C-alpha positions in Angstrom: -16.2 -15.2 25.4 -19.8 -14.0 26.0 -22.8 -16.1 25.1 -25.8 -14.0 24.1 -28.1 -16.7 22.7 -29.0 -16.1 19.1 -26.0 -13.9 18.6 -23.7 -16.9 18.5 -23.2 -20.2 16.7 -22.2 -23.1 18.9 -19.5 -25.1 17.1 -17.9 -28.4 18.2 -14.2 -28.3 18.7 -12.0 -31.3 18.2 -12.3 -33.3 21.4 -14.9 -32.9 24.1 -15.1 -29.1 24.3 -17.2 -26.5 22.6 -16.4 -23.1 21.3 -18.7 -20.2 20.4 -18.1 -18.6 17.1 -19.8 -15.3 16.3 -21.8 -14.9 13.1 -20.0 -12.7 10.6 -20.9 -9.0 10.8 -19.8 -5.9 8.9 -16.4 -4.5 9.8 -17.9 -1.2 10.9 -20.2 -2.7 13.5 -18.9 -3.1 17.0 -19.4 -6.5 18.7 -22.8 -6.7 20.5 -21.8 -8.1 23.9 -22.4 -7.0 27.5 -19.1 -8.0 29.0 -18.8 -6.5 32.5 -16.0 -6.7 35.1 -16.5 -8.7 38.3 -18.3 -6.4 40.7 -16.9 -8.3 43.7 -13.3 -9.2 43.0 -11.9 -11.8 45.4 -8.2 -11.6 44.8 -5.7 -8.9 45.5 -2.8 -7.9 43.2 -0.5 -9.9 45.4 -2.8 -13.0 45.1 -2.9 -12.6 41.3 0.9 -12.2 41.1 1.5 -15.3 43.2 -0.9 -17.4 41.2 0.5 -16.1 37.9 4.0 -17.0 38.9 2.9 -20.6 39.4 1.1 -20.7 36.0 4.1 -19.2 34.3 6.4 -21.9 35.7 3.9 -24.6 34.5 3.9 -23.1 31.1 7.6 -22.8 30.7 8.0 -26.4 31.8 5.3 -27.6 29.3 5.9 -29.5 26.1 3.8 -26.7 24.5 6.4 -24.1 25.2 9.3 -26.3 24.4 7.9 -26.9 20.9 6.9 -23.3 20.5 10.2 -22.0 21.6 12.0 -24.2 19.0 9.6 -23.0 16.3 10.2 -19.4 17.1 13.9 -19.9 17.4 14.1 -21.6 14.0 11.8 -19.0 12.3 13.7 -16.0 13.7 17.1 -17.5 13.1 16.4 -18.3 9.5 15.3 -14.8 8.6 17.8 -12.2 7.7 15.7 -9.4 9.2 12.3 -9.7 10.9 10.1 -6.7 10.0 10.1 -4.1 12.8 7.7 -4.8 15.7 7.1 -1.6 17.6 4.3 -2.9 19.8 2.4 -6.0 20.8 -1.4 -6.1 21.4 -3.0 -8.9 23.4 -6.8 -9.1 23.1 -9.4 -11.0 25.1 -7.5 -13.3 27.5 -10.5 -13.1 29.9 -10.4 -11.7 33.5 -7.9 -13.0 36.0 -10.7 -13.0 38.7 -13.9 -14.1 36.8 -17.3 -13.2 38.2 -18.5 -16.7 38.0 -15.5 -18.0 40.0 -14.5 -20.4 37.3 -11.1 -21.9 38.1 -10.8 -23.1 34.4 -11.4 -19.6 33.1 -8.9 -18.1 35.6 -6.3 -20.7 34.6 -6.8 -20.1 30.9 -6.5 -16.3 31.3 -3.3 -16.6 33.2 -1.9 -19.3 30.8 -2.7 -17.3 27.7 -1.0 -14.2 29.3 2.0 -16.2 30.3 2.4 -17.5 26.7 2.1 -13.9 25.3 4.8 -12.7 27.6 7.1 -15.6 26.8 6.7 -15.0 23.1 7.4 -11.3 23.4 10.5 -11.9 25.5 11.8 -14.5 23.0 11.4 -12.0 20.1 13.0 -9.3 22.1 16.0 -11.5 22.9 16.4 -12.6 19.2 15.9 -9.3 17.5 17.0 -6.7 20.1 13.8 -4.8 19.4 12.0 -2.7 22.0 8.4 -3.8 22.0 5.8 -2.0 24.0 3.0 -4.3 25.1 -0.7 -3.5 25.5 -3.6 -5.7 26.7 -7.4 -5.2 26.2 -10.1 -7.2 28.0 -13.6 -5.6 28.6 -14.0 -7.7 31.8 -10.9 -6.4 33.5 -11.3 -4.9 37.0 -9.1 -2.1 38.2 -7.2 -4.8 40.1 -6.7 -6.8 36.9 -5.3 -3.7 35.2 -2.9 -2.9 38.0 -1.7 -6.5 38.0 -1.1 -6.2 34.2 1.2 -3.2 34.8 3.4 -5.4 37.0 3.8 -7.7 33.9 4.9 -4.6 31.9 1.5 -4.7 30.0 -0.4 -1.5 29.6 -4.2 -2.2 30.0 -6.3 -0.2 27.5 -10.1 0.1 27.4 -12.0 -1.3 24.4 -11.9 -0.4 21.6 -8.5 1.3 22.2 -6.6 -1.9 21.5 -8.0 -2.2 18.0 -6.7 1.3 17.1 -3.1 0.3 18.1 -2.8 -2.4 15.5 -0.7 -1.4 12.4 1.9 -2.9 10.1 4.5 -2.9 13.0 2.4 -4.7 15.5 2.2 -8.3 16.9 -1.4 -9.1 17.4 -2.2 -11.9 19.8 -5.9 -13.0 19.7 -6.4 -16.5 21.0 -9.9 -17.9 20.3 -11.5 -14.6 19.6 -14.5 -14.0 17.5 -14.1 -13.4 13.7 -15.7 -9.9 14.1 -13.1 -9.0 16.8 -10.2 -10.1 14.6 -11.6 -8.1 11.7 -12.0 -5.0 13.8 -8.5 -5.3 15.1 -7.1 -5.6 11.5 -9.4 -3.1 9.9 -6.7 -0.5 9.4 -3.7 -2.8 8.6 -2.5 -6.4 8.8 0.0 -6.8 11.6 3.5 -7.9 11.3 2.7 -11.0 13.3 -0.8 -12.5 13.9 -1.3 -15.2 16.5 -4.9 -16.6 16.6 -7.3 -18.8 14.7 -6.1 -19.6 11.2 -7.9 -19.5 7.9 -8.3 -23.3 7.8 -10.3 -23.2 11.0 -12.5 -20.3 10.0 -13.3 -22.0 6.7 -14.3 -25.1 8.7 -16.4 -23.6 11.4 -17.8 -20.4 9.7 -17.9 -20.8 6.0 -17.1 -24.3 4.9 -16.1 -23.1 1.4 -12.9 -22.3 -0.5 -14.4 -19.2 -2.0 -13.1 -15.8 -0.7 -16.0 -14.2 1.2 -15.5 -10.7 2.3 -15.5 -11.4 6.0 -12.5 -13.7 5.6 -10.5 -11.7 3.1 -7.9 -10.6 5.7 -7.2 -14.2 6.6 -6.8 -15.1 2.9 -4.2 -12.3 2.7 -2.4 -13.7 5.7 -2.5 -17.1 4.2 -1.1 -15.9 0.9 1.6 -13.5 2.0 2.8 -14.7 5.5 4.9 -17.5 6.8 2.6 -19.8 8.8 3.5 -21.8 11.9 1.4 -24.1 14.0 0.9 -23.1 17.7 1.3 -26.2 19.9 -1.8 -26.8 22.0 -2.0 -27.2 25.8 -5.3 -28.7 27.1 -7.3 -26.9 24.4 -6.1 -23.5 25.6 -4.4 -22.9 22.2 -6.3 -25.3 20.0 -6.7 -24.3 16.3 -4.2 -21.5 16.7 -1.6 -20.5 14.1 1.2 -18.0 13.9 1.5 -15.8 10.8 4.8 -14.1 10.3 5.1 -11.3 7.7 7.7 -12.0 5.1 10.5 -9.4 5.3 10.8 -7.7 1.9 14.6 -7.8 1.9 14.6 -11.5 2.7 11.8 -12.1 0.2 13.7 -10.2 -2.6 16.9 -12.1 -1.8 15.1 -15.4 -2.1 13.5 -14.2 -5.3 16.8 -13.2 -6.8 18.2 -16.5 -5.9 15.4 -18.3 -7.6 15.9 -16.2 -10.7 19.6 -16.8 -10.8 19.1 -20.6 -10.5 16.4 -20.5 -13.1 18.8 -18.5 -15.4 21.5 -21.1 -15.0 19.1 -23.9 -15.9 17.9 -22.0 -18.9 21.4 -21.4 -20.2 22.2 -25.1 -19.7 19.0 -26.0 -21.6 20.0 -23.7 -24.5 23.5 -25.2 -24.7 22.1 -28.7 -24.9 19.6 -27.7 -27.5 22.3 -25.9 -29.5 24.5 -29.1 -29.5 21.5 -31.1 -30.7 20.8 -28.6 -33.4 24.4 -28.8 -34.7 24.2 -32.6 -35.0 20.9 -32.3 -36.8 22.4 -29.7 -39.2 25.4 -32.0 -40.1 23.0 -34.7 -41.1 20.7 -32.5 -43.2 23.1 -30.5 -45.4 21.3 -31.7 -48.5 18.0 -30.2 -47.3 16.4 -27.6 -49.5 16.6 -23.9 -48.4 12.9 -24.0 -47.6 13.3 -27.0 -45.3 16.3 -25.4 -43.5 14.2 -22.3 -42.9 11.4 -24.4 -41.4 13.9 -26.3 -39.2 15.4 -23.0 -38.0 12.0 -21.7 -37.1 11.2 -24.9 -35.2 14.5 -24.6 -33.3 13.8 -21.0 -32.3 10.3 -22.0 -31.1 11.8 -24.8 -29.0 14.1 -22.3 -27.2 11.2 -20.3 -25.8 11.5 -20.1 -22.1 8.7 -20.9 -19.7 7.5 -17.9 -17.7 9.2 -17.8 -14.4 6.8 -18.1 -11.5 7.9 -16.6 -8.2 
């Protein structure tokens, strides 16, 4: 994540680390950064592959993946039909051979990629869906791109990755700037979004429960998607959430179930009220015709059903 001075707000993250959050910009504007690939890459494709294999093993053995795998398994198993995912787009992992030689940045890039691959493989195995994967990182060298192809990830140049996101896409955007997320979702909300959730954006960017324009996509995600927490691993996935789009067939089935149950409750309520009315009627046979009419009107009013909220 680039730091260009006044272009960024520095925001404290839970714990000891800092994150840089971009100031909100209009959707039409491209991010103003000068991200460049490493002009002197140190590692070969073989070196990157060997390192990545070790990182993948570490991730698959971590408590983070054990928790995440259970969450995904439960979420996918409980759904009658997950909306179709035709492609997955991974944005901004960082380069695998960073120019500053940072071992932490290198580790993070490989760990986030390993998690992305593990998630896609799990969804594939649970749904039998063919998912084509793309990855976009402005700082990728040619070696990085060729390494990605060995992971079955097609590297695309920015902003090509944004244009791939539609309603049949899984969008993976860990710790990316708000403007990047908005650019990626400008055409359509994805089927699955994995990244910073609304609660975090409200805390670090807005601090209000109003619905500002630069957060309106995240309010839509929050209102219409099933949300899961993404377990953290050494701050690599901190403040990350998973938003799963509700399948319309499953949603309609649940809605019908609620309506049927509500209908049964309403019928039972009417039967109870009817019995009560019969008892009242037997005790008030001497009432005048006017009083009986008034009582009947009161009984009818008491049978009005509350509006069903789904």
